[in-house]
Residue, then its C-alpha position, 0 to 999 in steps of 0.5 A: m097800049k094807051a087805050y088799055i091804060l086809059s080803060l084801066g084808069a077809067g075803070l079804077i075811077v068808076g070803082i072808087v066812085y062806087s066805093l064812095m057811094g057805097v054802091r055795088s058794081p054792076a060788073p058781070p059775074v065770072i061765069a058771064l066772062v067765061g061765056l064771052g071767052g067761049i063766044l070768041l073761041g066759038e067764032q073760030l070753029l067753023p072757019v077752022a073746020r072748013r080749012m081742015a082739009s088743007l093742013p098748010e092752009l089751016t096752019r096759016f089761018v091759025r097763025q095769022d087770022c085766029v090770033h089776030h081776031v081772038l087776041g086783037e092787035l097786041p102792043t108792039h112797044g115800038k118794035r115790029d117783028a120781021 
């Protein structure tokens, strides 16, 4: 969680500096960000298709592998799920 807060803080500082300098942000348009999301989801298509033959294996794969790959490690707030 600390990395997310630091990243947000760095972005805010850079945004303020850009505003003070009167410079436009080089951030990509929303269409580019949607494309990046498509890339992340697209990476999962072939592995899911390979596991379609076995439903229990597909369920395990989606719950364990896909969730961790697409969402990354989510903050736990000091608690671990059983």
